[in-house]
Biotite code that builds the C-alpha atoms (Angstrom):
import biotite.structure as struc

atoms = struc.array([
    struc.Atom([-85.083, 59.029, 10.342], chain_id="A", res_id=1, res_name="MET", atom_name="CA", element="C"),
    struc.Atom([-83.610, 60.598, 13.453], chain_id="A", res_id=2, res_name="ASP", atom_name="CA", element="C"),
    struc.Atom([-80.106, 62.090, 13.462], chain_id="A", res_id=3, res_name="LEU", atom_name="CA", element="C"),
    struc.Atom([-78.327, 60.351, 16.398], chain_id="A", res_id=4, res_name="VAL", atom_name="CA", element="C"),
    struc.Atom([-74.704, 61.183, 15.591], chain_id="A", res_id=5, res_name="ASP", atom_name="CA", element="C"),
    struc.Atom([-73.368, 64.285, 13.863], chain_id="A", res_id=6, res_name="ASP", atom_name="CA", element="C"),
    struc.Atom([-69.618, 64.775, 13.659], chain_id="A", res_id=7, res_name="LEU", atom_name="CA", element="C"),
    struc.Atom([-69.968, 68.462, 12.782], chain_id="A", res_id=8, res_name="ARG", atom_name="CA", element="C"),
    struc.Atom([-71.472, 69.230, 16.223], chain_id="A", res_id=9, res_name="SER", atom_name="CA", element="C"),
    struc.Atom([-69.123, 66.919, 18.169], chain_id="A", res_id=10, res_name="ASP", atom_name="CA", element="C"),
    struc.Atom([-66.214, 69.285, 18.846], chain_id="A", res_id=11, res_name="ARG", atom_name="CA", element="C"),
    struc.Atom([-64.843, 66.893, 21.479], chain_id="A", res_id=12, res_name="ARG", atom_name="CA", element="C"),
    struc.Atom([-64.547, 63.990, 19.029], chain_id="A", res_id=13, res_name="ARG", atom_name="CA", element="C"),
    struc.Atom([-63.023, 66.243, 16.369], chain_id="A", res_id=14, res_name="ILE", atom_name="CA", element="C"),
    struc.Atom([-60.458, 67.429, 18.927], chain_id="A", res_id=15, res_name="GLY", atom_name="CA", element="C"),
    struc.Atom([-59.480, 63.836, 19.701], chain_id="A", res_id=16, res_name="LEU", atom_name="CA", element="C"),
    struc.Atom([-58.694, 63.121, 16.051], chain_id="A", res_id=17, res_name="MET", atom_name="CA", element="C"),
    struc.Atom([-55.154, 64.490, 16.114], chain_id="A", res_id=18, res_name="LYS", atom_name="CA", element="C"),
    struc.Atom([-53.626, 61.712, 13.998], chain_id="A", res_id=19, res_name="ASN", atom_name="CA", element="C"),
    struc.Atom([-55.725, 62.328, 10.871], chain_id="A", res_id=20, res_name="ILE", atom_name="CA", element="C"),
    struc.Atom([-53.732, 63.374, 7.831], chain_id="A", res_id=21, res_name="ARG", atom_name="CA", element="C"),
    struc.Atom([-54.697, 66.976, 6.867], chain_id="A", res_id=22, res_name="PRO", atom_name="CA", element="C"),
    struc.Atom([-55.819, 65.984, 3.386], chain_id="A", res_id=23, res_name="ASP", atom_name="CA", element="C"),
    struc.Atom([-57.427, 67.913, 1.740], chain_id="A", res_id=24, res_name="PRO", atom_name="CA", element="C"),
    struc.Atom([-57.541, 70.166, 4.844], chain_id="A", res_id=25, res_name="ALA", atom_name="CA", element="C"),
    struc.Atom([-57.115, 69.811, 8.629], chain_id="A", res_id=26, res_name="PRO", atom_name="CA", element="C"),
    struc.Atom([-59.694, 67.351, 9.962], chain_id="A", res_id=27, res_name="PHE", atom_name="CA", element="C"),
    struc.Atom([-62.885, 69.104, 11.079], chain_id="A", res_id=28, res_name="GLY", atom_name="CA", element="C"),
    struc.Atom([-61.830, 72.543, 9.847], chain_id="A", res_id=29, res_name="SER", atom_name="CA", element="C"),
    struc.Atom([-64.172, 74.736, 7.814], chain_id="A", res_id=30, res_name="GLU", atom_name="CA", element="C"),
    struc.Atom([-62.132, 73.905, 4.708], chain_id="A", res_id=31, res_name="GLN", atom_name="CA", element="C"),
    struc.Atom([-62.526, 70.174, 5.452], chain_id="A", res_id=32, res_name="TRP", atom_name="CA", element="C"),
    struc.Atom([-66.317, 70.560, 5.727], chain_id="A", res_id=33, res_name="TRP", atom_name="CA", element="C"),
    struc.Atom([-66.377, 72.526, 2.448], chain_id="A", res_id=34, res_name="GLU", atom_name="CA", element="C"),
    struc.Atom([-64.471, 69.667, 0.726], chain_id="A", res_id=35, res_name="ALA", atom_name="CA", element="C"),
    struc.Atom([-66.752, 66.967, 2.159], chain_id="A", res_id=36, res_name="LEU", atom_name="CA", element="C"),
    struc.Atom([-68.905, 65.398, -0.543], chain_id="A", res_id=37, res_name="GLY", atom_name="CA", element="C"),
    struc.Atom([-66.674, 66.619, -3.383], chain_id="A", res_id=38, res_name="THR", atom_name="CA", element="C"),
    struc.Atom([-64.112, 64.744, -5.470], chain_id="A", res_id=39, res_name="ASP", atom_name="CA", element="C"),
    struc.Atom([-61.476, 65.937, -2.989], chain_id="A", res_id=40, res_name="ARG", atom_name="CA", element="C"),
    struc.Atom([-63.211, 64.249, -0.027], chain_id="A", res_id=41, res_name="LEU", atom_name="CA", element="C"),
    struc.Atom([-65.970, 61.855, -1.173], chain_id="A", res_id=42, res_name="PRO", atom_name="CA", element="C"),
    struc.Atom([-68.804, 61.067, 1.222], chain_id="A", res_id=43, res_name="LEU", atom_name="CA", element="C"),
    struc.Atom([-69.868, 57.425, 1.348], chain_id="A", res_id=44, res_name="HIS", atom_name="CA", element="C"),
    struc.Atom([-73.010, 55.830, 2.750], chain_id="A", res_id=45, res_name="GLN", atom_name="CA", element="C"),
    struc.Atom([-74.143, 52.465, 4.085], chain_id="A", res_id=46, res_name="VAL", atom_name="CA", element="C"),
    struc.Atom([-77.823, 51.799, 4.670], chain_id="A", res_id=47, res_name="GLU", atom_name="CA", element="C"),
    struc.Atom([-79.756, 48.788, 5.938], chain_id="A", res_id=48, res_name="GLY", atom_name="CA", element="C"),
    struc.Atom([-81.067, 47.063, 9.065], chain_id="A", res_id=49, res_name="ARG", atom_name="CA", element="C"),
    struc.Atom([-79.221, 46.841, 12.354], chain_id="A", res_id=50, res_name="ILE", atom_name="CA", element="C"),
    struc.Atom([-78.444, 43.137, 12.833], chain_id="A", res_id=51, res_name="THR", atom_name="CA", element="C"),
    struc.Atom([-76.413, 43.356, 16.048], chain_id="A", res_id=52, res_name="ASP", atom_name="CA", element="C"),
    struc.Atom([-75.444, 45.729, 18.863], chain_id="A", res_id=53, res_name="VAL", atom_name="CA", element="C"),
    struc.Atom([-72.534, 44.730, 21.071], chain_id="A", res_id=54, res_name="TYR", atom_name="CA", element="C"),
    struc.Atom([-69.468, 45.816, 23.022], chain_id="A", res_id=55, res_name="TRP", atom_name="CA", element="C"),
    struc.Atom([-66.080, 45.313, 21.337], chain_id="A", res_id=56, res_name="GLU", atom_name="CA", element="C"),
    struc.Atom([-62.452, 45.590, 22.367], chain_id="A", res_id=57, res_name="SER", atom_name="CA", element="C"),
    struc.Atom([-62.300, 44.968, 26.112], chain_id="A", res_id=58, res_name="MET", atom_name="CA", element="C"),
    struc.Atom([-66.055, 45.179, 26.428], chain_id="A", res_id=59, res_name="GLY", atom_name="CA", element="C"),
    struc.Atom([-66.013, 48.972, 26.521], chain_id="A", res_id=60, res_name="ASP", atom_name="CA", element="C"),
    struc.Atom([-66.384, 49.994, 22.874], chain_id="A", res_id=61, res_name="TYR", atom_name="CA", element="C"),
    struc.Atom([-70.030, 50.159, 21.697], chain_id="A", res_id=62, res_name="PRO", atom_name="CA", element="C"),
    struc.Atom([-70.572, 48.795, 18.172], chain_id="A", res_id=63, res_name="MET", atom_name="CA", element="C"),
    struc.Atom([-73.462, 48.091, 15.820], chain_id="A", res_id=64, res_name="PHE", atom_name="CA", element="C"),
    struc.Atom([-73.674, 45.954, 12.703], chain_id="A", res_id=65, res_name="GLU", atom_name="CA", element="C"),
    struc.Atom([-75.647, 46.932, 9.590], chain_id="A", res_id=66, res_name="VAL", atom_name="CA", element="C"),
    struc.Atom([-76.836, 44.486, 6.962], chain_id="A", res_id=67, res_name="SER", atom_name="CA", element="C"),
    struc.Atom([-77.310, 46.301, 3.634], chain_id="A", res_id=68, res_name="ALA", atom_name="CA", element="C"),
    struc.Atom([-79.806, 45.317, 0.940], chain_id="A", res_id=69, res_name="GLY", atom_name="CA", element="C"),
    struc.Atom([-77.056, 43.524, -1.012], chain_id="A", res_id=70, res_name="ASP", atom_name="CA", element="C"),
    struc.Atom([-76.354, 41.240, 1.984], chain_id="A", res_id=71, res_name="GLY", atom_name="CA", element="C"),
    struc.Atom([-73.062, 42.889, 2.944], chain_id="A", res_id=72, res_name="SER", atom_name="CA", element="C"),
    struc.Atom([-72.481, 43.557, 6.645], chain_id="A", res_id=73, res_name="LYS", atom_name="CA", element="C"),
    struc.Atom([-70.382, 46.310, 8.184], chain_id="A", res_id=74, res_name="THR", atom_name="CA", element="C"),
    struc.Atom([-69.695, 47.236, 11.799], chain_id="A", res_id=75, res_name="ALA", atom_name="CA", element="C"),
    struc.Atom([-69.610, 50.777, 13.154], chain_id="A", res_id=76, res_name="TRP", atom_name="CA", element="C"),
    struc.Atom([-69.032, 52.640, 16.424], chain_id="A", res_id=77, res_name="TYR", atom_name="CA", element="C"),
    struc.Atom([-72.237, 53.579, 18.299], chain_id="A", res_id=78, res_name="ARG", atom_name="CA", element="C"),
    struc.Atom([-71.844, 57.327, 18.928], chain_id="A", res_id=79, res_name="ALA", atom_name="CA", element="C"),
    struc.Atom([-74.338, 59.426, 20.827], chain_id="A", res_id=80, res_name="GLY", atom_name="CA", element="C"),
    struc.Atom([-76.985, 57.610, 22.874], chain_id="A", res_id=81, res_name="ASP", atom_name="CA", element="C"),
    struc.Atom([-75.822, 53.994, 22.570], chain_id="A", res_id=82, res_name="VAL", atom_name="CA", element="C"),
    struc.Atom([-79.285, 52.740, 23.632], chain_id="A", res_id=83, res_name="ALA", atom_name="CA", element="C"),
    struc.Atom([-80.847, 54.203, 20.456], chain_id="A", res_id=84, res_name="ARG", atom_name="CA", element="C"),
    struc.Atom([-79.172, 51.486, 18.357], chain_id="A", res_id=85, res_name="TYR", atom_name="CA", element="C"),
    struc.Atom([-81.632, 48.554, 18.356], chain_id="A", res_id=86, res_name="VAL", atom_name="CA", element="C"),
    struc.Atom([-81.575, 45.334, 16.320], chain_id="A", res_id=87, res_name="VAL", atom_name="CA", element="C"),
    struc.Atom([-84.124, 45.535, 13.510], chain_id="A", res_id=88, res_name="GLY", atom_name="CA", element="C"),
    struc.Atom([-84.154, 49.314, 13.098], chain_id="A", res_id=89, res_name="LEU", atom_name="CA", element="C"),
    struc.Atom([-83.296, 50.916, 9.771], chain_id="A", res_id=90, res_name="HIS", atom_name="CA", element="C"),
    struc.Atom([-79.941, 52.762, 9.876], chain_id="A", res_id=91, res_name="ALA", atom_name="CA", element="C"),
    struc.Atom([-77.995, 55.012, 7.527], chain_id="A", res_id=92, res_name="ARG", atom_name="CA", element="C"),
    struc.Atom([-74.366, 55.911, 8.230], chain_id="A", res_id=93, res_name="ALA", atom_name="CA", element="C"),
    struc.Atom([-72.437, 58.471, 6.199], chain_id="A", res_id=94, res_name="GLU", atom_name="CA", element="C"),
    struc.Atom([-68.670, 58.195, 6.347], chain_id="A", res_id=95, res_name="PHE", atom_name="CA", element="C"),
    struc.Atom([-65.479, 59.474, 4.819], chain_id="A", res_id=96, res_name="VAL", atom_name="CA", element="C"),
    struc.Atom([-62.197, 57.630, 4.267], chain_id="A", res_id=97, res_name="MET", atom_name="CA", element="C"),
    struc.Atom([-59.369, 59.336, 6.175], chain_id="A", res_id=98, res_name="VAL", atom_name="CA", element="C"),
    struc.Atom([-55.688, 58.605, 6.434], chain_id="A", res_id=99, res_name="GLY", atom_name="CA", element="C"),
    struc.Atom([-53.418, 58.642, 9.454], chain_id="A", res_id=100, res_name="LEU", atom_name="CA", element="C"),
    struc.Atom([-50.557, 61.107, 9.725], chain_id="A", res_id=101, res_name="SER", atom_name="CA", element="C"),
    struc.Atom([-48.749, 58.644, 12.025], chain_id="A", res_id=102, res_name="ILE", atom_name="CA", element="C"),
    struc.Atom([-48.601, 55.198, 10.425], chain_id="A", res_id=103, res_name="PRO", atom_name="CA", element="C"),
    struc.Atom([-48.606, 53.258, 13.710], chain_id="A", res_id=104, res_name="ASN", atom_name="CA", element="C"),
    struc.Atom([-50.427, 54.854, 16.637], chain_id="A", res_id=105, res_name="VAL", atom_name="CA", element="C"),
    struc.Atom([-49.653, 51.850, 18.856], chain_id="A", res_id=106, res_name="PHE", atom_name="CA", element="C"),
    struc.Atom([-45.917, 51.940, 19.689], chain_id="A", res_id=107, res_name="PRO", atom_name="CA", element="C"),
    struc.Atom([-44.554, 48.519, 20.612], chain_id="A", res_id=108, res_name="GLY", atom_name="CA", element="C"),
    struc.Atom([-47.197, 46.773, 18.525], chain_id="A", res_id=109, res_name="LEU", atom_name="CA", element="C"),
    struc.Atom([-45.339, 46.785, 15.225], chain_id="A", res_id=110, res_name="GLU", atom_name="CA", element="C"),
    struc.Atom([-47.537, 44.020, 13.793], chain_id="A", res_id=111, res_name="ASN", atom_name="CA", element="C"),
    struc.Atom([-50.778, 45.913, 14.544], chain_id="A", res_id=112, res_name="PHE", atom_name="CA", element="C"),
    struc.Atom([-51.730, 48.433, 11.896], chain_id="A", res_id=113, res_name="ARG", atom_name="CA", element="C"),
    struc.Atom([-54.902, 50.376, 11.325], chain_id="A", res_id=114, res_name="LEU", atom_name="CA", element="C"),
    struc.Atom([-56.074, 50.298, 7.739], chain_id="A", res_id=115, res_name="PRO", atom_name="CA", element="C"),
    struc.Atom([-55.015, 53.393, 5.823], chain_id="A", res_id=116, res_name="ASP", atom_name="CA", element="C"),
    struc.Atom([-57.267, 54.959, 4.808], chain_id="A", res_id=117, res_name="PRO", atom_name="CA", element="C"),
    struc.Atom([-60.010, 53.948, 7.212], chain_id="A", res_id=118, res_name="TYR", atom_name="CA", element="C"),
    struc.Atom([-63.664, 54.986, 7.512], chain_id="A", res_id=119, res_name="PRO", atom_name="CA", element="C"),
    struc.Atom([-64.695, 57.731, 9.925], chain_id="A", res_id=120, res_name="GLU", atom_name="CA", element="C"),
    struc.Atom([-68.419, 58.269, 10.547], chain_id="A", res_id=121, res_name="ILE", atom_name="CA", element="C"),
    struc.Atom([-69.751, 61.724, 9.709], chain_id="A", res_id=122, res_name="VAL", atom_name="CA", element="C"),
    struc.Atom([-73.391, 61.083, 10.651], chain_id="A", res_id=123, res_name="SER", atom_name="CA", element="C"),
    struc.Atom([-75.788, 58.301, 11.663], chain_id="A", res_id=124, res_name="VAL", atom_name="CA", element="C"),
    struc.Atom([-79.547, 58.349, 11.208], chain_id="A", res_id=125, res_name="ARG", atom_name="CA", element="C"),
    struc.Atom([-81.839, 55.737, 12.753], chain_id="A", res_id=126, res_name="LEU", atom_name="CA", element="C"),
    struc.Atom([-85.455, 54.839, 12.234], chain_id="A", res_id=127, res_name="GLU", atom_name="CA", element="C"),
    struc.Atom([-87.590, 56.505, 14.903], chain_id="A", res_id=128, res_name="GLY", atom_name="CA", element="C"),
    struc.Atom([-88.561, 54.088, 17.670], chain_id="A", res_id=129, res_name="SER", atom_name="CA", element="C"),
    struc.Atom([-89.369, 53.982, 21.361], chain_id="A", res_id=130, res_name="GLU", atom_name="CA", element="C"),
    struc.Atom([-87.376, 50.766, 21.633], chain_id="A", res_id=131, res_name="ARG", atom_name="CA", element="C"),
    struc.Atom([-83.945, 50.888, 23.297], chain_id="A", res_id=132, res_name="ARG", atom_name="CA", element="C"),
    struc.Atom([-81.055, 48.476, 23.726], chain_id="A", res_id=133, res_name="SER", atom_name="CA", element="C"),
    struc.Atom([-79.259, 47.976, 27.000], chain_id="A", res_id=134, res_name="ASN", atom_name="CA", element="C"),
    struc.Atom([-76.793, 50.884, 27.376], chain_id="A", res_id=135, res_name="PRO", atom_name="CA", element="C"),
    struc.Atom([-74.568, 49.112, 29.925], chain_id="A", res_id=136, res_name="ARG", atom_name="CA", element="C"),
    struc.Atom([-71.138, 47.864, 28.904], chain_id="A", res_id=137, res_name="ALA", atom_name="CA", element="C"),
    struc.Atom([-69.760, 44.508, 29.949], chain_id="A", res_id=138, res_name="SER", atom_name="CA", element="C"),
    struc.Atom([-67.736, 44.058, 33.100], chain_id="A", res_id=139, res_name="GLY", atom_name="CA", element="C"),
    struc.Atom([-68.957, 44.067, 36.696], chain_id="A", res_id=140, res_name="PRO", atom_name="CA", element="C"),
    struc.Atom([-72.710, 44.683, 36.529], chain_id="A", res_id=141, res_name="GLY", atom_name="CA", element="C"),
    struc.Atom([-72.603, 44.891, 32.747], chain_id="A", res_id=142, res_name="GLY", atom_name="CA", element="C"),
    struc.Atom([-74.503, 42.929, 30.096], chain_id="A", res_id=143, res_name="VAL", atom_name="CA", element="C"),
    struc.Atom([-71.732, 40.802, 28.653], chain_id="A", res_id=144, res_name="GLY", atom_name="CA", element="C"),
    struc.Atom([-69.335, 41.252, 25.811], chain_id="A", res_id=145, res_name="ARG", atom_name="CA", element="C"),
    struc.Atom([-71.755, 40.748, 22.929], chain_id="A", res_id=146, res_name="ARG", atom_name="CA", element="C"),
    struc.Atom([-74.488, 42.636, 24.782], chain_id="A", res_id=147, res_name="GLY", atom_name="CA", element="C"),
    struc.Atom([-77.330, 40.278, 23.936], chain_id="A", res_id=148, res_name="ARG", atom_name="CA", element="C"),
])
């Protein structure tokens, strides 16, 4: 399986995560990486087939859906080369549950809350393939909201 997303090497994404509670250590710090996969910061995994690739939010947020062997489905952000995520390919995402240091990051939207804690992807591996999905988002000249 090919590594297509690796949080450890994505300094830009780590830098954007300013609202993550520093538990058990500041997000992305060396101490945080040392705690990853321990009782202090358990590492979780979902594995299965990609059943959908699409654009969420306002048609600008690339997502993929994984159907696990038990029939459960989860949706995740497509990081890295969004075209590498193709329906039918085997995928494995490792994630950690993180909490927000600011309970509501959307002022004025008091009824909108992010789950706390919520999953943050640490890495994604995909089955090797020459196949690619359309990398264009919806909007003018795009592929449409669901991307199919």
